[in-house]
One Martini backbone bead per residue (centre of mass of N, CA, C, O) as a GRO file, in nm:
protein
  402
    1MET     BB    1   0.096   0.036   0.020
    2THR     BB    2   0.057   0.364  -0.023
    3LEU     BB    3   0.053   0.672   0.091
    4ALA     BB    4  -0.184   0.779  -0.080
    5THR     BB    5  -0.396   0.553   0.026
    6VAL     BB    6  -0.379   0.651   0.331
    7LEU     BB    7  -0.464   0.962   0.333
    8LEU     BB    8  -0.769   0.984   0.297
    9PRO     BB    9  -0.871   0.874   0.578
   10LEU     BB   10  -0.685   1.054   0.749
   11GLY     BB   11  -0.805   1.336   0.665
   12ALA     BB   12  -1.088   1.273   0.816
   13CYS     BB   13  -0.929   1.273   1.125
   14GLY     BB   14  -0.784   1.535   1.074
   15ASN     BB   15  -0.606   1.800   0.946
   16GLY     BB   16  -0.860   1.891   0.784
   17ASN     BB   17  -1.141   1.902   0.600
   18SER     BB   18  -1.474   1.844   0.518
   19ALA     BB   19  -1.367   1.695   0.241
   20GLY     BB   20  -1.090   1.529   0.335
   21LYS     BB   21  -0.859   1.719   0.330
   22VAL     BB   22  -0.516   1.788   0.317
   23SER     BB   23  -0.339   2.054   0.471
   24ILE     BB   24  -0.050   2.216   0.336
   25SER     BB   25   0.266   2.370   0.359
   26PHE     BB   26   0.491   2.574   0.139
   27TYR     BB   27   0.828   2.690   0.165
   28SER     BB   28   1.010   2.814  -0.109
   29TYR     BB   29   1.317   2.862  -0.253
   30PHE     BB   30   1.178   2.812  -0.502
   31LYS     BB   31   1.031   2.931  -0.759
   32LYS     BB   32   0.740   2.920  -0.926
   33ASN     BB   33   0.876   2.868  -1.215
   34GLN     BB   34   1.020   2.599  -1.093
   35ILE     BB   35   0.769   2.446  -0.896
   36GLY     BB   36   0.463   2.508  -0.957
   37ASN     BB   37   0.399   2.268  -1.162
   38VAL     BB   38   0.442   2.043  -0.956
   39ILE     BB   39   0.215   2.116  -0.762
   40SER     BB   40  -0.015   2.099  -0.963
   41ALA     BB   41   0.029   1.802  -1.051
   42PHE     BB   42   0.004   1.680  -0.770
   43GLN     BB   43  -0.296   1.772  -0.708
   44LYS     BB   44  -0.420   1.610  -0.938
   45ALA     BB   45  -0.309   1.330  -0.832
   46HIS     BB   46  -0.384   1.458  -0.520
   47PRO     BB   47  -0.693   1.571  -0.424
   48ASN     BB   48  -0.649   1.527  -0.093
   49ILE     BB   49  -0.420   1.752  -0.141
   50LYS     BB   50  -0.332   2.071  -0.004
   51ILE     BB   51  -0.124   2.341  -0.127
   52ASP     BB   52   0.035   2.609   0.042
   53ALA     BB   53   0.225   2.829  -0.150
   54GLN     BB   54   0.547   2.981  -0.098
   55TYR     BB   55   0.797   3.231  -0.202
   56GLY     BB   56   1.103   3.321  -0.230
   57GLN     BB   57   1.300   3.593  -0.335
   58ASN     BB   58   1.565   3.518  -0.174
   59SER     BB   59   1.801   3.390   0.019
   60THR     BB   60   1.789   3.590   0.259
   61GLN     BB   61   1.479   3.608   0.288
   62TYR     BB   62   1.419   3.316   0.325
   63ILE     BB   63   1.580   3.259   0.582
   64GLN     BB   64   1.443   3.471   0.762
   65THR     BB   65   1.153   3.380   0.734
   66LEU     BB   66   1.183   3.094   0.825
   67GLN     BB   67   1.306   3.151   1.107
   68THR     BB   68   1.054   3.305   1.212
   69ARG     BB   69   0.858   3.063   1.182
   70LEU     BB   70   1.009   2.868   1.362
   71ALA     BB   71   1.033   3.047   1.621
   72GLY     BB   72   0.703   3.092   1.623
   73GLY     BB   73   0.565   2.794   1.571
   74THR     BB   74   0.502   2.825   1.227
   75PRO     BB   75   0.564   2.595   1.033
   76PRO     BB   76   0.610   2.462   0.752
   77THR     BB   77   0.572   2.155   0.629
   78ILE     BB   78   0.747   2.256   0.389
   79PHE     BB   79   1.103   2.288   0.327
   80ASN     BB   80   1.429   2.434   0.288
   81LEU     BB   81   1.757   2.333   0.280
   82THR     BB   82   2.032   2.521   0.301
   83MET     BB   83   2.362   2.613   0.315
   84ASP     BB   84   2.294   2.821   0.561
   85ASN     BB   85   2.050   2.655   0.749
   86ARG     BB   86   2.093   2.350   0.799
   87THR     BB   87   2.243   2.326   1.068
   88ASP     BB   88   2.050   2.480   1.258
   89ILE     BB   89   1.795   2.303   1.199
   90MET     BB   90   1.903   2.021   1.269
   91GLN     BB   91   1.997   2.099   1.567
   92SER     BB   92   1.692   2.207   1.664
   93GLY     BB   93   1.455   1.999   1.554
   94GLN     BB   94   1.266   2.115   1.306
   95ALA     BB   95   1.331   1.855   1.154
   96LEU     BB   96   1.256   1.569   1.019
   97ASP     BB   97   1.326   1.239   1.038
   98ILE     BB   98   1.399   1.064   0.708
   99SER     BB   99   1.540   0.814   0.736
  100GLY     BB  100   1.509   0.564   0.495
  101SER     BB  101   1.331   0.646   0.278
  102LYS     BB  102   1.163   0.533   0.000
  103PHE     BB  103   1.179   0.813  -0.160
  104PHE     BB  104   1.503   0.785  -0.213
  105SER     BB  105   1.492   0.630  -0.456
  106GLY     BB  106   1.773   0.681  -0.687
  107ILE     BB  107   1.953   0.826  -0.466
  108ASP     BB  108   2.251   0.881  -0.378
  109GLU     BB  109   2.386   0.885  -0.058
  110SER     BB  110   2.603   1.117  -0.109
  111ASN     BB  111   2.377   1.353  -0.143
  112PHE     BB  112   2.302   1.362   0.187
  113LYS     BB  113   2.537   1.480   0.361
  114LEU     BB  114   2.439   1.784   0.399
  115PHE     BB  115   2.151   1.646   0.546
  116GLN     BB  116   2.328   1.555   0.801
  117HIS     BB  117   2.290   1.450   1.163
  118ASN     BB  118   2.394   1.222   1.368
  119GLY     BB  119   2.293   0.997   1.138
  120LYS     BB  120   2.071   1.186   1.019
  121THR     BB  121   1.795   1.266   0.802
  122TYR     BB  122   1.643   1.600   0.679
  123GLY     BB  123   1.703   1.585   0.360
  124MET     BB  124   1.603   1.607  -0.001
  125PRO     BB  125   1.776   1.575  -0.286
  126VAL     BB  126   1.708   1.603  -0.660
  127SER     BB  127   1.928   1.819  -0.738
  128ALA     BB  128   2.167   1.994  -0.954
  129TRP     BB  129   2.451   2.202  -1.005
  130VAL     BB  130   2.631   2.414  -1.245
  131GLY     BB  131   2.955   2.572  -1.300
  132ALA     BB  132   3.098   2.793  -1.550
  133MET     BB  133   3.246   2.916  -1.848
  134PHE     BB  134   3.144   3.195  -2.018
  135TYR     BB  135   3.214   3.273  -2.366
  136ASN     BB  136   3.325   3.502  -2.609
  137LYS     BB  137   3.437   3.411  -2.911
  138ASP     BB  138   3.493   3.686  -3.053
  139ILE     BB  139   3.675   3.812  -2.836
  140LEU     BB  140   3.888   3.588  -2.827
  141LYS     BB  141   3.966   3.602  -3.125
  142GLN     BB  142   4.074   3.899  -3.113
  143ALA     BB  143   4.303   3.786  -2.893
  144GLY     BB  144   4.396   3.486  -3.016
  145TYR     BB  145   4.141   3.279  -2.935
  146THR     BB  146   3.998   2.942  -2.987
  147GLU     BB  147   4.050   2.869  -2.686
  148PHE     BB  148   4.017   2.797  -2.369
  149PRO     BB  149   4.187   2.828  -2.100
  150LYS     BB  150   4.335   2.592  -1.868
  151THR     BB  151   4.495   2.802  -1.707
  152TRP     BB  152   4.528   3.064  -1.497
  153ASP     BB  153   4.771   3.202  -1.634
  154ASP     BB  154   4.642   3.203  -1.918
  155PHE     BB  155   4.392   3.364  -1.834
  156ILE     BB  156   4.540   3.622  -1.756
  157THR     BB  157   4.676   3.676  -2.026
  158MET     BB  158   4.412   3.706  -2.181
  159GLY     BB  159   4.277   3.928  -2.004
  160LYS     BB  160   4.480   4.150  -2.070
  161LYS     BB  161   4.428   4.167  -2.373
  162ILE     BB  162   4.130   4.240  -2.353
  163ASN     BB  163   4.155   4.496  -2.186
  164ASP     BB  164   4.341   4.642  -2.399
  165SER     BB  165   4.101   4.641  -2.619
  166GLY     BB  166   3.832   4.753  -2.428
  167LYS     BB  167   3.739   4.516  -2.290
  168VAL     BB  168   3.591   4.290  -2.068
  169ALA     BB  169   3.708   4.001  -1.939
  170PHE     BB  170   3.600   3.982  -1.624
  171LEU     BB  171   3.312   3.865  -1.425
  172GLU     BB  172   3.196   3.828  -1.073
  173ASP     BB  173   2.991   3.697  -0.826
  174PHE     BB  174   3.127   3.773  -0.471
  175ASN     BB  175   2.925   3.926  -0.248
  176THR     BB  176   2.747   3.651  -0.132
  177GLN     BB  177   2.974   3.450  -0.241
  178PRO     BB  178   3.174   3.245  -0.354
  179SER     BB  179   3.422   3.202  -0.564
  180GLY     BB  180   3.431   2.999  -0.834
  181THR     BB  181   3.728   3.026  -0.927
  182PHE     BB  182   3.861   2.967  -0.658
  183GLU     BB  183   3.729   2.688  -0.608
  184ALA     BB  184   3.851   2.554  -0.852
  185LEU     BB  185   4.144   2.593  -0.765
  186LEU     BB  186   4.115   2.435  -0.501
  187ALA     BB  187   4.028   2.165  -0.628
  188SER     BB  188   4.281   2.136  -0.804
  189LYS     BB  189   4.479   2.128  -0.567
  190TYR     BB  190   4.366   1.885  -0.418
  191ALA     BB  191   4.418   1.694  -0.653
  192SER     BB  192   4.728   1.735  -0.659
  193ASP     BB  193   4.742   1.640  -0.342
  194LYS     BB  194   4.544   1.388  -0.299
  195ASN     BB  195   4.276   1.533  -0.171
  196ASP     BB  196   3.962   1.378  -0.119
  197LYS     BB  197   3.854   1.551   0.142
  198GLN     BB  198   3.928   1.832   0.146
  199ASP     BB  199   3.773   2.029   0.383
  200GLU     BB  200   3.757   1.810   0.606
  201VAL     BB  201   4.042   1.889   0.736
  202ILE     BB  202   3.908   2.137   0.870
  203TRP     BB  203   3.656   2.040   1.013
  204ASN     BB  204   3.834   1.815   1.194
  205GLY     BB  205   4.119   1.986   1.275
  206SER     BB  206   4.382   1.891   1.093
  207SER     BB  207   4.344   2.180   0.968
  208THR     BB  208   4.359   2.488   0.767
  209PHE     BB  209   4.313   2.762   0.581
  210SER     BB  210   4.602   2.851   0.564
  211LYS     BB  211   4.709   2.579   0.445
  212GLU     BB  212   4.484   2.509   0.215
  213TRP     BB  213   4.411   2.807   0.073
  214THR     BB  214   4.650   3.004   0.010
  215PRO     BB  215   4.763   2.907  -0.259
  216ALA     BB  216   4.498   2.950  -0.429
  217LEU     BB  217   4.455   3.247  -0.346
  218SER     BB  218   4.718   3.354  -0.464
  219GLU     BB  219   4.640   3.287  -0.756
  220TRP     BB  220   4.380   3.455  -0.767
  221ALA     BB  221   4.527   3.733  -0.699
  222LYS     BB  222   4.675   3.770  -0.969
  223ALA     BB  223   4.416   3.883  -1.113
  224ILE     BB  224   4.402   4.140  -0.947
  225ASP     BB  225   4.676   4.260  -1.021
  226ALA     BB  226   4.593   4.237  -1.345
  227LYS     BB  227   4.275   4.320  -1.366
  228VAL     BB  228   4.090   4.063  -1.424
  229ILE     BB  229   4.000   4.134  -1.133
  230PRO     BB  230   3.800   4.390  -1.076
  231HIS     BB  231   3.672   4.646  -0.888
  232LYS     BB  232   3.390   4.629  -1.040
  233SER     BB  233   3.285   4.373  -0.889
  234ILE     BB  234   3.203   4.537  -0.668
  235GLY     BB  235   2.848   4.497  -0.615
  236LEU     BB  236   2.777   4.289  -0.814
  237THR     BB  237   2.547   4.115  -0.972
  238ALA     BB  238   2.454   3.855  -1.159
  239ASP     BB  239   2.272   4.019  -1.349
  240GLN     BB  240   2.480   4.238  -1.422
  241VAL     BB  241   2.681   4.047  -1.550
  242LYS     BB  242   2.495   3.931  -1.765
  243GLN     BB  243   2.441   4.199  -1.910
  244GLU     BB  244   2.732   4.241  -2.007
  245PHE     BB  245   2.732   3.979  -2.182
  246VAL     BB  246   2.469   4.012  -2.369
  247THR     BB  247   2.591   4.300  -2.481
  248GLY     BB  248   2.918   4.243  -2.551
  249ASN     BB  249   3.127   4.354  -2.309
  250LEU     BB  250   3.187   4.054  -2.215
  251ALA     BB  251   3.387   3.769  -2.221
  252VAL     BB  252   3.363   3.660  -1.904
  253MET     BB  253   3.162   3.419  -1.713
  254ARG     BB  254   3.007   3.293  -1.440
  255SER     BB  255   2.790   3.007  -1.492
  256GLY     BB  256   2.467   2.855  -1.594
  257PRO     BB  257   2.160   2.722  -1.676
  258TRP     BB  258   1.999   2.980  -1.566
  259ASP     BB  259   2.134   3.161  -1.830
  260LEU     BB  260   2.093   3.027  -2.106
  261ALA     BB  261   1.840   3.157  -2.237
  262ASP     BB  262   1.954   3.450  -2.239
  263VAL     BB  263   2.208   3.400  -2.401
  264LYS     BB  264   2.071   3.287  -2.654
  265ALA     BB  265   1.882   3.534  -2.707
  266SER     BB  266   2.127   3.743  -2.768
  267GLY     BB  267   2.331   3.608  -2.998
  268ILE     BB  268   2.578   3.508  -2.875
  269ASN     BB  269   2.896   3.388  -2.933
  270PHE     BB  270   2.926   3.091  -2.740
  271GLY     BB  271   3.090   2.925  -2.466
  272VAL     BB  272   3.182   2.630  -2.263
  273ALA     BB  273   3.393   2.596  -1.967
  274PRO     BB  274   3.610   2.507  -1.767
  275MET     BB  275   3.800   2.580  -1.521
  276PRO     BB  276   4.082   2.696  -1.447
  277SER     BB  277   4.380   2.582  -1.333
  278TYR     BB  278   4.612   2.481  -1.112
  279LYS     BB  279   4.843   2.534  -1.281
  280ASN     BB  280   4.900   2.185  -1.393
  281GLY     BB  281   4.623   2.083  -1.337
  282GLU     BB  282   4.304   2.018  -1.297
  283GLN     BB  283   3.993   2.062  -1.405
  284TRP     BB  284   3.705   2.238  -1.288
  285ILE     BB  285   3.387   2.275  -1.129
  286ASN     BB  286   3.094   2.376  -1.029
  287GLY     BB  287   2.895   2.217  -0.759
  288GLY     BB  288   2.585   2.049  -0.646
  289PRO     BB  289   2.352   2.012  -0.440
  290ASP     BB  290   2.061   2.112  -0.375
  291GLN     BB  291   1.817   2.186  -0.201
  292GLY     BB  292   1.652   2.053   0.057
  293PHE     BB  293   1.377   1.856   0.157
  294ALA     BB  294   1.158   1.930   0.424
  295ILE     BB  295   1.004   1.846   0.746
  296ALA     BB  296   0.809   1.921   1.000
  297ALA     BB  297   0.817   1.818   1.325
  298LYS     BB  298   0.533   1.979   1.414
  299ALA     BB  299   0.372   1.831   1.243
  300SER     BB  300   0.136   1.640   1.173
  301LYS     BB  301   0.106   1.323   1.082
  302VAL     BB  302  -0.075   1.376   0.836
  303GLN     BB  303   0.106   1.599   0.719
  304GLN     BB  304   0.364   1.428   0.694
  305GLU     BB  305   0.241   1.222   0.492
  306ALA     BB  306   0.180   1.428   0.273
  307ALA     BB  307   0.469   1.525   0.239
  308LYS     BB  308   0.584   1.251   0.153
  309THR     BB  309   0.418   1.233  -0.105
  310PHE     BB  310   0.549   1.477  -0.237
  311LEU     BB  311   0.846   1.370  -0.233
  312ALA     BB  312   0.777   1.124  -0.407
  313TYR     BB  313   0.686   1.283  -0.656
  314LEU     BB  314   0.945   1.443  -0.701
  315ASN     BB  315   1.088   1.138  -0.708
  316SER     BB  316   0.985   1.128  -1.009
  317LYS     BB  317   0.958   1.144  -1.331
  318ASP     BB  318   0.758   1.377  -1.349
  319GLY     BB  319   0.870   1.561  -1.131
  320LEU     BB  320   1.167   1.586  -1.235
  321LYS     BB  321   1.109   1.690  -1.516
  322THR     BB  322   0.966   1.952  -1.432
  323PHE     BB  323   1.173   2.070  -1.238
  324THR     BB  324   1.446   2.063  -1.404
  325THR     BB  325   1.337   2.218  -1.646
  326ASN     BB  326   1.248   2.484  -1.494
  327ALA     BB  327   1.523   2.519  -1.311
  328GLY     BB  328   1.797   2.431  -1.454
  329THR     BB  329   1.865   2.129  -1.369
  330LEU     BB  330   1.986   1.824  -1.224
  331SER     BB  331   1.939   1.504  -1.189
  332LEU     BB  332   1.994   1.266  -0.904
  333SER     BB  333   1.803   1.058  -1.036
  334ASP     BB  334   1.723   0.750  -1.188
  335LYS     BB  335   1.419   0.830  -1.269
  336TYR     BB  336   1.568   1.082  -1.418
  337ARG     BB  337   1.702   1.148  -1.752
  338ALA     BB  338   1.866   1.406  -1.932
  339ASP     BB  339   1.965   1.576  -2.181
  340PRO     BB  340   2.173   1.807  -2.209
  341PRO     BB  341   2.261   2.083  -2.311
  342ALA     BB  342   2.479   2.130  -2.563
  343GLU     BB  343   2.650   2.356  -2.418
  344LEU     BB  344   2.687   2.151  -2.142
  345ALA     BB  345   2.777   1.859  -2.210
  346GLY     BB  346   3.078   1.857  -2.154
  347VAL     BB  347   3.089   1.940  -1.846
  348ILE     BB  348   2.897   1.716  -1.757
  349LYS     BB  349   3.043   1.461  -1.865
  350ASP     BB  350   3.357   1.534  -1.771
  351TYR     BB  351   3.276   1.641  -1.469
  352PHE     BB  352   3.013   1.582  -1.318
  353GLN     BB  353   3.012   1.264  -1.387
  354ASN     BB  354   3.328   1.270  -1.240
  355ASN     BB  355   3.327   1.447  -0.973
  356LYS     BB  356   3.442   1.757  -1.084
  357PHE     BB  357   3.302   1.911  -0.826
  358TYR     BB  358   3.273   2.233  -0.641
  359TRP     BB  359   3.166   2.348  -0.304
  360VAL     BB  360   3.146   2.523  -0.034
  361ASN     BB  361   3.054   2.365   0.296
  362PHE     BB  362   2.998   2.458   0.591
  363SER     BB  363   2.975   2.269   0.899
  364LYS     BB  364   2.956   2.550   1.043
  365SER     BB  365   2.815   2.838   1.047
  366PRO     BB  366   2.744   2.914   0.736
  367SER     BB  367   2.636   3.204   0.734
  368ALA     BB  368   2.879   3.344   0.875
  369MET     BB  369   3.097   3.232   0.683
  370MET     BB  370   2.990   3.350   0.419
  371THR     BB  371   3.003   3.642   0.509
  372GLU     BB  372   3.304   3.643   0.564
  373MET     BB  373   3.402   3.563   0.285
  374ALA     BB  374   3.276   3.789   0.119
  375SER     BB  375   3.422   4.018   0.269
  376ARG     BB  376   3.717   3.918   0.211
  377GLN     BB  377   3.703   3.933  -0.097
  378GLN     BB  378   3.663   4.235  -0.119
  379GLU     BB  379   3.925   4.315   0.031
  380LEU     BB  380   4.117   4.180  -0.168
  381VAL     BB  381   4.033   4.340  -0.421
  382GLN     BB  382   4.100   4.624  -0.268
  383GLY     BB  383   4.379   4.575  -0.099
  384LYS     BB  384   4.344   4.532   0.228
  385ILE     BB  385   4.438   4.232   0.181
  386THR     BB  386   4.581   3.930   0.206
  387PRO     BB  387   4.577   3.596   0.171
  388LYS     BB  388   4.693   3.542   0.462
  389GLU     BB  389   4.484   3.716   0.603
  390PHE     BB  390   4.232   3.587   0.506
  391THR     BB  391   4.278   3.299   0.631
  392LYS     BB  392   4.323   3.395   0.922
  393LEU     BB  393   4.036   3.512   0.952
  394LEU     BB  394   3.890   3.245   0.904
  395ASP     BB  395   4.013   3.095   1.142
  396ASP     BB  396   3.908   3.281   1.361
  397LYS     BB  397   3.610   3.248   1.293
  398TRP     BB  398   3.591   2.938   1.317
  399ASN     BB  399   3.699   2.924   1.622
  400SER     BB  400   3.440   3.103   1.724
  401MET     BB  401   3.259   2.878   1.646
  402LYS     BB  402   3.010   2.622   1.723
   0.00000   0.00000   0.00000
C-alpha cells in the first residue's frame, strides 16, 4: 500500500477540512516558475492533498523569513534546507528525521551528506547545479584565442590582452557567495595534492584555512593584481554581470544553466568551458546538490504523511522532469535523466558526471562563515588584505564559531 492510498481516510480524521482533504503548507526556496508546475501536477494526481505554497524572493529573505516562522512556532509543513540554514535547523530539531525513507529510492546516498546530522537525514535533494565559464567566442578570437585557456596563468594572460583591447575580460558575482573561480582553483589544488577529503581536513580540525586555502587564494589574487578581476566586480549582482555579457561588453563570466536561455536569446556567439586549473593541475567546475526538501517536525502526523507523499512525487519521473526542466538543474535521481543542453554537454559529461565539481559548504555556522568569506573576498579585491591575512581571518572566525 502506498502513502497516497493511506492519506485519504487519514485526512478525514483531523488536520484536514470537511471535504476530507489534508491541507499542508510549503515555503519554497525555489521560485514559482521553477517548482509551481510540480505542485499543480501533484495536486491533480492527489486531489485529497491541498498545498498552500509561498515562495522566497531571494536567498537572504528566504532564510530570514523561514527562521522567523520556525522560531515563532508556525513552521511550514515542507520547506527547504539551504547551504546557509541547514546546520542550524538540523541541530535545533525543527526538521523531521526522514532517514531511510522509501522515497529516497534512486538518489545516491552520497548526495544526502549535506543534509545529515548525527547519523540522521533531514533533507532530500533531488537535483544538482553546475557552474562553468561562459565566454564570448568573438572577443576571444579578436584576442588571438580559438580555445578557452586551461590554466589560471594562461587565463590571466588572455584577460590582460582583452582588457587592453577595450573590452572587459572577466566579471564574477562574489559579493554574497564564494568566488566560483577561486573554488575551482582550490579543488584543482586538492586534486594535485591527492586530497580527496578536500575541506573535511579543516572541518575535522586536522588542518586550517591558512594551510589548505592560501596557495590557491594566492593564485586567484594574481588576477586581481593583473586587473583581470577588477575593482568593478565589487557590488555587482549576478544579473548585472549577465547583462554585461549578453550586451557583448564582457568576454567571460561564471554562470550555469540558469542563464542559458537569456544568453542564447541574446545572439552572442558563446562557448562553455571548465574553470582554469591551478598551475598545471586538473580543471574543475562548480557544482553540488541543490537545496534539500525537509518536513516540519512539529507538523501533525497526517500532514507529515501528506508531505512525504509530495516528496515521493517530486522524486518520480514526472516530478523530476517538470522540476529540473523548469529550474534549469540536473536530476540526481535514476528515476529521470535527460540529455543536457548541447552547450553544457561537455562540462556535464566530462566533469559533473566524473565528480569533478566542488563548492564550499561550511560544516558549522554556514551563514556566518559565508558572510565572512564574502566580506574578505571584497577586501582582497580592494587590496585591503593579503591572501595570508584572508585565510588567517577565516581561521579566527571558524575557531570562534560553535
